C-alpha positions as CSV (number, residue, x, y, z in Angstrom):
1,X,2.4,27.8,45.6
2,X,1.2,26.5,42.3
3,X,3.4,24.6,39.9
4,X,4.8,26.6,37.0
5,X,3.1,26.2,33.7
6,X,4.4,23.2,31.9
7,X,4.8,23.1,28.1
8,X,3.7,20.0,26.3
9,X,5.2,18.8,23.1
10,X,3.1,18.3,19.9
11,X,3.7,14.6,20.1
12,X,2.2,14.5,23.6
13,X,-0.9,16.5,22.4
14,X,-1.4,14.1,19.4
15,X,-1.1,11.0,21.7
16,X,-3.6,12.6,24.1
17,X,-6.0,13.4,21.3
18,X,-5.7,9.8,19.9
19,X,-6.7,8.4,23.2
20,X,-9.7,10.6,23.6
21,X,-10.9,10.3,19.9
22,X,-10.7,14.0,19.4
23,X,-8.0,13.6,16.7
24,X,-10.5,12.2,14.2
25,X,-12.9,15.0,14.8
26,X,-10.1,17.7,14.5
27,X,-8.9,16.1,11.2
28,X,-12.5,16.0,9.9
29,X,-12.9,19.8,10.6
30,X,-9.5,20.5,8.9
31,X,-10.6,18.6,5.8
32,X,-14.0,20.2,5.7
33,X,-12.3,23.7,6.0
34,X,-10.0,22.9,3.1
35,X,-12.8,21.7,0.9
36,X,-14.9,24.8,1.7
37,X,-11.9,27.1,0.9
38,X,-11.2,25.3,-2.4
39,X,-14.8,25.2,-3.6
40,X,-15.7,28.6,-2.1
41,X,-13.0,30.4,-4.0
42,X,-13.9,28.5,-7.2
43,X,-17.6,29.4,-6.9
44,X,-16.7,33.1,-6.6
45,X,-14.7,32.9,-9.9
46,X,-17.5,31.0,-11.8
47,X,-20.3,33.4,-10.9
48,X,-20.3,37.1,-11.8
49,X,-21.2,39.2,-8.7
50,X,-21.3,42.4,-10.8
51,X,-24.4,44.3,-11.6
52,X,-26.9,42.2,-13.5
53,X,-27.1,42.7,-17.3
54,X,-29.3,45.6,-18.4
55,X,-32.5,44.8,-20.3
56,X,-32.0,44.3,-24.0
57,X,-33.8,46.4,-26.5
58,X,-36.6,44.6,-28.3
59,X,-35.7,42.9,-31.5
60,X,-38.9,44.3,-33.2
61,X,-38.2,46.2,-36.4
62,X,-39.8,49.4,-37.6
63,X,-41.5,47.4,-40.4
64,X,-43.1,45.0,-37.8
65,X,-44.2,48.0,-35.7
66,X,-45.7,49.6,-38.8
67,X,-47.6,46.4,-39.7
68,X,-48.9,46.2,-36.1
69,X,-50.1,49.8,-36.2
70,X,-51.9,49.3,-39.5
71,X,-53.6,46.1,-38.2
72,X,-54.8,47.9,-35.1
73,X,-56.0,50.9,-37.1
74,X,-57.9,48.8,-39.6
75,X,-59.6,46.9,-36.7
76,X,-60.7,50.1,-35.0
77,X,-61.8,51.8,-38.2
78,X,-63.9,48.8,-39.2
79,X,-66.0,49.4,-36.1
80,X,-67.0,52.9,-37.2
81,X,-70.6,53.3,-38.4
82,X,-70.6,53.6,-42.2
83,X,-67.2,52.1,-42.8
84,X,-67.1,48.8,-44.7
85,X,-63.9,47.3,-46.0
86,X,-60.9,49.3,-44.9
87,X,-57.2,49.4,-45.6
88,X,-54.7,51.6,-43.7
89,X,-51.2,52.7,-44.6
90,X,-48.9,54.2,-42.0
91,X,-45.7,56.2,-42.6
92,X,-43.1,56.3,-39.9
93,X,-40.3,58.6,-39.2
94,X,-37.1,56.6,-39.1
95,X,-36.7,53.6,-36.8
96,X,-36.6,52.8,-33.1
97,X,-34.2,54.8,-31.0
98,X,-32.7,53.6,-27.7
99,X,-32.1,55.6,-24.6
100,X,-29.0,54.8,-22.5
101,X,-28.0,56.2,-19.1
102,X,-25.7,59.2,-19.2
103,X,-23.6,61.0,-16.7
104,X,-23.3,64.8,-16.9
105,X,-20.3,66.4,-15.3
106,X,-19.8,70.2,-15.0
107,X,-16.4,71.7,-14.6
108,X,-14.6,75.0,-15.3
109,X,-14.3,74.1,-19.0
110,X,-18.0,73.4,-19.4
111,X,-20.2,70.3,-19.4
112,X,-19.2,66.8,-20.4
113,X,-21.6,64.0,-21.1
114,X,-20.7,60.3,-21.0
115,X,-22.5,57.0,-21.2
116,X,-22.9,55.0,-18.0
117,X,-21.5,51.4,-18.3
118,X,-21.4,48.3,-16.2
119,X,-18.8,45.6,-16.2
120,X,-15.2,45.9,-17.1
121,X,-12.9,45.2,-19.9
122,X,-14.5,43.4,-22.9
123,X,-17.6,42.7,-20.8
124,X,-18.4,46.4,-20.4
125,X,-21.9,47.3,-21.6
126,X,-24.1,50.4,-21.7
127,X,-26.9,50.8,-19.2
128,X,-30.1,50.5,-21.3
129,X,-33.1,52.6,-20.1
130,X,-35.8,52.5,-22.7
131,X,-36.8,52.3,-26.3
132,X,-38.6,55.0,-28.3
133,X,-40.9,53.9,-31.1
134,X,-40.7,55.9,-34.4
135,X,-43.2,58.7,-34.7
136,X,-46.2,58.4,-37.0
137,X,-45.7,60.9,-39.9
138,X,-48.9,60.1,-41.7
139,X,-51.9,57.8,-42.0
140,X,-53.8,57.0,-45.2
141,X,-57.2,55.3,-45.0
142,X,-59.1,53.8,-47.9
143,X,-62.5,52.4,-47.0
144,X,-66.0,51.9,-48.3
145,X,-68.0,54.8,-47.0
146,X,-64.9,57.0,-47.0
147,X,-66.5,59.5,-49.5
148,X,-69.1,60.5,-46.9
149,X,-68.0,63.6,-45.0
150,X,-69.4,62.3,-41.7
151,X,-67.5,59.0,-42.0
152,X,-64.3,60.9,-42.9
153,X,-64.7,63.2,-39.9
154,X,-65.3,60.3,-37.5
155,X,-62.4,58.2,-38.8
156,X,-60.0,61.2,-38.7
157,X,-61.1,62.1,-35.2
158,X,-60.8,58.5,-34.0
159,X,-57.3,57.9,-35.3
160,X,-56.1,61.3,-34.2
161,X,-57.3,60.7,-30.6
162,X,-56.3,57.1,-30.4
163,X,-52.8,57.5,-31.8
164,X,-51.9,61.1,-31.0
165,X,-51.5,62.2,-34.6
166,X,-52.7,65.5,-35.8
167,X,-55.8,65.4,-38.0
168,X,-53.8,67.2,-40.8
169,X,-51.7,64.1,-41.1
170,X,-54.6,61.7,-41.7
171,X,-56.3,61.3,-45.0
172,X,-59.5,59.3,-45.5
173,X,-60.9,58.4,-48.9
174,X,-63.5,56.0,-50.4
175,X,-62.9,52.7,-52.2
176,X,-63.7,52.2,-55.9
């Protein structure tokens, strides 16, 4: 018959571990675990594990956009045969508009539409999808050679095709 299981006291275990050198290793692992718990929990609080911030709408203004369009149109018109010096004026409809994610829910009372947000509390932000540039309402072109019907037709067709503006919204005339 085997001997019954003997219980050992904690003091006996510590003495045994001291003799074999295992106590230092065990204390090292306990200390390492404590350090990981402390810094691991702090790291979780410092970093935000939520959804990344949505892209930010560009800071470009409608006036800057208009100036860019005019410069592009002047450059392209200057390359048309029969056009000399050219000046372009563009009229825009309003400013930039921004598109945000929405959630449509249908229930017995009808439909409800709400914006989708990320974050919580004071860090809650809308989910940005895209930016829409203002529509071009009209284009005025003053250029040398603009009194020639062929040059007028070419410049009007070019601007209409390149910028998606109806030819009835483009006016070309000659310089003094």
